[in-house]
C-alpha positions in Angstrom: 100.7 138.8 56.6 102.9 140.8 59.1 106.8 140.7 59.1 108.7 139.3 61.7 111.8 141.2 63.5 113.8 138.5 61.2 112.3 139.7 57.8 110.2 136.8 57.0 106.8 137.2 56.3 104.5 135.5 59.1 101.9 133.1 58.7 98.2 134.6 58.5 95.9 131.8 57.9 93.2 134.1 56.8 95.1 134.4 53.7 94.7 130.7 52.8 90.9 130.8 52.5 90.8 131.5 49.1 93.5 128.4 48.4 91.3 125.9 50.2 88.2 127.6 48.4 89.7 126.9 45.0 90.8 123.3 45.8 87.5 122.5 47.6 85.5 124.1 44.3 87.6 121.8 41.7 89.1 125.5 40.2 91.9 123.8 39.1 95.8 124.2 39.4 96.1 128.0 38.1 93.8 129.3 40.5 95.2 127.8 43.1 98.5 128.9 42.3 96.9 132.8 41.6 95.7 132.5 45.5 98.7 130.9 46.5 100.5 133.7 45.0 98.4 135.8 47.1 98.9 134.4 49.7 102.8 134.5 49.9 102.8 137.8 48.4 105.0 136.2 45.5 105.0 135.3 42.0 105.2 131.5 41.5 106.0 129.1 38.3 104.7 125.7 39.1 106.2 123.0 36.3 105.9 119.1 36.2 109.1 116.8 36.8 109.8 117.1 33.2 110.2 120.6 33.1 106.5 121.9 31.6 104.9 124.8 32.9 101.6 123.9 34.3 100.9 127.0 36.0 102.1 130.6 36.3 101.1 134.1 38.7 103.8 136.4 38.1 103.5 140.4 37.7 104.5 140.6 34.1 105.8 138.2 31.5 109.2 139.7 32.4 108.6 138.6 35.9 107.6 135.3 34.6 111.1 135.1 32.3 113.3 135.9 35.3 111.9 133.4 37.5 112.3 131.1 34.5 116.1 131.9 34.0 117.1 131.6 37.8 117.7 135.5 38.3 119.0 136.9 41.7 116.0 136.1 44.6 114.3 132.9 43.1 113.7 130.0 45.7 113.3 126.7 44.2 111.1 124.4 45.8 111.0 120.7 44.6 107.4 119.2 44.9 106.9 116.0 46.8 104.3 113.4 47.2 104.9 110.3 49.9 108.2 111.5 49.1 108.2 111.1 45.5 109.0 114.2 43.4 105.8 115.2 41.5 107.6 119.2 40.4 109.1 122.1 41.0 107.7 125.5 42.5 109.8 128.5 41.5 108.9 132.0 43.7 110.1 135.3 43.5 109.0 137.5 46.2 109.9 141.3 48.2 110.5 139.3 51.2 111.1 135.6 52.5 108.2 133.8 53.1 107.2 132.1 56.4 108.6 128.7 56.3 105.2 127.5 57.9 103.4 129.0 55.4 105.7 127.9 52.2 105.4 124.4 53.5 101.7 124.6 53.9 101.2 126.2 50.1 103.7 123.7 48.4 101.9 120.5 50.0 98.8 121.7 48.3 100.3 122.7 45.2 102.2 119.4 45.4 98.4 117.6 45.6 97.2 119.4 42.7 99.9 118.6 40.6 99.6 114.9 41.3 95.7 114.7 41.0 96.7 116.1 37.5 99.0 113.6 36.7 96.6 110.9 38.2 95.3 110.0 34.3 98.6 109.8 33.0 100.0 107.8 36.3 96.8 105.4 35.5 97.5 105.2 32.1 101.5 103.9 32.8 99.8 101.6 34.7 97.3 100.2 32.4 100.4 100.0 29.8 102.4 98.2 32.2 100.1 95.8 32.8 100.2 95.1 29.1 103.7 94.6 29.2 103.7 92.0 31.6 100.9 90.1 30.2 102.7 89.8 27.0 105.9 88.7 28.7 103.8 86.0 30.4 102.3 85.0 27.1 98.9 85.6 28.7 98.0 87.7 25.5 98.1 86.6 21.9 97.1 87.0 18.2 94.7 90.0 18.0 94.5 90.1 21.6 97.5 92.4 21.8 96.6 94.9 19.3 93.1 95.1 21.6 95.1 95.2 24.9 97.5 97.8 23.7 94.7 100.4 22.3 92.6 99.8 25.4 95.7 101.3 27.9 96.3 104.1 24.9 99.1 102.2 23.1 99.7 102.9 19.6 101.5 100.2 17.6 103.0 100.5 14.4 103.9 98.7 11.8 107.3 97.0 13.0 107.2 97.1 17.1 110.1 95.4 19.1 110.5 94.8 22.8 113.7 95.5 24.9 114.4 93.9 28.4 116.7 96.1 30.8 118.1 95.0 34.2 119.7 97.4 36.2 121.7 96.1 39.5 122.9 98.8 42.0 126.3 98.4 43.6 126.0 100.9 46.0 123.4 101.8 49.0 120.2 102.8 47.5 117.0 104.4 48.7 112.8 104.0 47.9 112.8 106.2 45.1 115.2 103.9 42.7 112.9 102.4 40.9 111.2 105.3 39.7 114.6 106.9 38.8 115.6 103.9 36.9 112.2 104.1 35.0 112.3 107.8 34.0 115.8 107.4 33.2 114.8 104.0 30.8 111.8 105.4 29.2 113.6 109.1 28.7 116.5 107.0 26.6 114.0 105.2 24.7 112.0 108.0 24.1 115.2 109.8 22.5 115.0 107.8 19.7 111.1 106.4 19.6 108.8 109.0 20.9 106.1 106.8 21.8 108.4 104.3 24.0 107.1 103.1 27.4 108.6 101.3 29.9 107.5 99.4 32.9 108.7 97.4 35.9 108.4 93.6 34.9 107.6 92.8 38.6 109.3 89.4 38.7 110.3 89.1 42.6 112.6 86.8 42.5 115.2 88.9 40.4 117.7 91.1 42.0 118.1 94.6 41.0 115.4 96.3 38.8 113.8 94.8 35.7 112.1 96.9 33.0 110.3 95.9 30.0 110.4 98.7 26.9 108.1 98.6 24.3 109.1 100.2 21.1 105.7 100.9 19.2 108.0 101.1 15.9 111.1 102.1 13.6 112.3 98.8 12.9 115.7 97.3 13.8 117.8 100.4 13.4 115.9 102.2 15.4 115.3 99.2 18.3 119.3 99.2 18.3 119.6 103.0 18.5 117.1 103.0 21.2 119.0 100.5 23.6 122.3 102.7 22.8 120.2 105.7 24.3 118.7 103.6 27.3 122.2 102.6 28.0 123.6 106.0 27.6 121.3 107.1 30.0 121.4 104.7 32.8 125.9 105.3 32.7 125.4 109.0 33.4 122.3 109.2 35.5 122.8 106.1 38.0 126.8 106.0 39.5 127.6 103.0 41.0 125.1 100.7 39.0 125.4 98.3 36.3 123.1 97.0 33.5 122.1 94.6 30.7 120.0 95.1 27.8 118.6 92.5 25.8 117.0 93.4 22.3 114.2 91.6 20.1 114.1 91.5 16.4 111.1 93.7 14.9 108.0 92.0 14.5 105.6 91.7 11.7 102.8 92.3 13.4 101.4 93.2 16.9 100.6 89.6 17.6 103.9 88.7 17.6 105.4 91.1 20.3 105.1 87.8 23.4 107.8 86.0 20.8 109.6 89.3 20.6 109.4 89.8 24.7 110.6 86.2 24.9 113.5 86.8 22.4 114.4 90.1 24.7 114.6 88.2 27.7 116.6 85.3 26.5 118.8 87.9 25.3 119.1 89.8 28.1 120.0 86.2 30.5 122.4 85.7 28.3 124.3 88.6 28.3 123.8 89.1 32.4 127.0 89.2 33.9 128.9 90.0 30.7 131.1 93.2 31.1 132.0 93.3 27.3 128.0 93.1 25.9 126.1 94.8 28.1 123.8 95.2 25.0 123.1 92.1 23.4 120.4 91.5 20.2 118.8 88.3 19.8 120.1 87.7 16.7 123.6 87.8 18.7 122.3 84.9 21.1 124.0 81.9 19.1 123.2 78.3 19.7 120.9 80.1 22.9 118.3 80.9 20.1 117.6 76.8 19.9 116.3 77.2 23.5 114.0 80.0 23.3 111.0 77.5 22.1 112.0 75.3 25.5 111.7 78.3 27.4 108.2 79.8 26.3 106.4 76.5 25.6 107.7 73.9 28.5 110.3 75.8 31.1 109.5 73.5 33.4 111.3 70.8 31.0 114.4 73.1 30.7 114.7 73.8 34.0 114.4 69.9 34.8 117.7 69.6 32.4 119.4 72.4 33.9 118.9 70.5 37.6 120.2 67.2 35.9 123.2 68.6 34.8 124.7 71.8 36.0 122.4 72.4 39.5 124.9 70.3 41.5 128.0 72.1 40.3 126.4 75.6 41.1 124.9 74.6 44.9 128.3 73.3 45.6 129.8 76.4 44.1 127.2 78.5 46.7 128.0 76.4 49.2 131.9 76.0 49.2 132.6 79.5 47.6 134.5 77.1 44.7 134.7 77.9 40.8 133.6 74.2 39.2 130.8 76.1 36.9 133.3 78.6 35.7 136.2 75.8 35.5 133.6 73.8 33.1 132.9 76.9 31.0 136.2 77.5 30.4 137.3 74.2 29.6 134.7 73.6 27.2 135.3 77.2 25.6 138.9 75.8 25.5 138.2 72.5 23.5 138.9 70.4 26.0 142.3 71.5 27.0 143.5 71.5 30.8 146.5 73.4 30.2 144.8 76.0 28.1 141.8 76.0 30.8 144.8 76.5 33.2 146.2 79.6 31.5 142.7 81.0 31.6 142.1 80.4 35.0 145.6 81.8 36.2 145.9 78.3 37.9 147.9 74.9 38.1 146.8 72.0 35.8 146.3 70.0 38.9 143.6 72.4 40.2 141.7 71.9 36.6 141.8 68.3 37.1 140.6 68.2 40.6 137.8 70.5 40.0 136.8 68.5 36.9 136.9 65.1 38.8 134.8 66.8 41.3 132.1 67.9 38.1 132.2 64.0 37.2 131.2 63.0 41.3 128.5 65.6 41.7 126.8 65.8 38.3 127.7 62.1 36.9 128.8 63.2 34.0 132.7 62.7 32.6 134.1 66.0 30.7 136.3 63.1 28.9 133.5 61.9 27.0 131.6 63.3 24.2 128.2 62.8 25.8 129.5 64.8 29.2 130.6 67.5 27.2 127.6 68.1 25.3 125.2 67.9 28.7 127.3 70.3 30.7 127.3 72.5 27.5 123.6 72.5 27.5 122.9 72.8 31.0 124.9 75.5 31.3 123.0 77.2 28.3 120.2 76.2 30.3 121.0 78.2 33.4 121.8 81.3 31.3 118.2 81.5 29.5 116.3 80.7 32.4 118.1 83.4 34.2 119.8 81.6 36.8 122.7 83.8 39.0 125.8 81.7 39.5 127.5 82.8 42.9 130.9 81.0 43.1 134.0 82.4 44.7 137.9 81.5 45.4 138.7 78.8 48.0 141.2 76.9 49.4 142.4 74.1 47.2 141.5 71.1 47.0 138.4 69.9 48.8 137.3 73.9 49.2 137.3 73.8 53.4 137.4 77.1 53.7 134.3 77.8 51.9 130.9 78.8 53.3 128.9 76.7 56.3 126.4 74.3 54.5 123.0 75.8 55.5 121.5 74.2 58.3 124.2 74.4 60.5 
């Protein structure tokens, strides 16, 4: 390479013969980096996303230390594949490298780093498939341990599960899922070293939902892991909220489908409760009674919801009213209209009007024990099923200022 008028070393394609030869022969990342260092006439250190050094080509140990500690004159270039970060290239040379030469080198080195990660990525994908199969209850009994072993997962004596939901309240980018997964796994592994996280890939859900397998550690470790995940997400994702459901520990690997259902139920119950972003299955109260229905016959649970609360949800969504919130508050207030009005900061007449509308839409009268019981169970079914409720303030009475009905 020669030097241009502005001081950067100009591109000499001949200097790249050694790099392409190293790639073509399969010599590996260290040889590729050595050839790249010669082509750029610079010292180079390449690390992965976690900061682990993968390859080095330097003049001396002191030179390597100077690069790693970020001394003056060290350039940092992020290695990316398809807009996804795979590592970092640090270099220090006597002269500034030609931009095109540097771009070619980083592209080649990034591809080699990604190739090194391929077995790890394949293993992560296999682990994710196992976690998703456990959630869908496609695996049970001894088959769970067999599938886990085939995916490279080591299960201890007391495995457990977390379900983590992350909702963005700010515009995002295409790399958000990978960033969320990395933060969740980092938080879990700070407590349980072999923890694994994977997206649930349930497309019907807003935001990101991740499954976390904690291979061992018992209830205390699971609780600390959930807290650690929550801290990582809060620190690493501004403008986001998260909900975490935690299962009970399993007595054996074959119980993991049950644990996944418990974590999912806890996450559904905790959804939208800012005061309890982390909820253990044991803390779900009466909702626990509906877990068998959710696991064994979700269609029946869906039917019960449809017969009780769904008309109210649909009305709230269309007209931006608060019928569902009013019913829930009325039940929490032990059926007291004045107490309900006080909690909702509205007038007693407004509460009575809404409750009458509830009776008209659902056929259930909150003045009767049977009506209150069915509405209470319908609300629980709604949360267990993970159905989001979108209501909102509207002009009383009649909510004529609400959304225009669909289809008009």
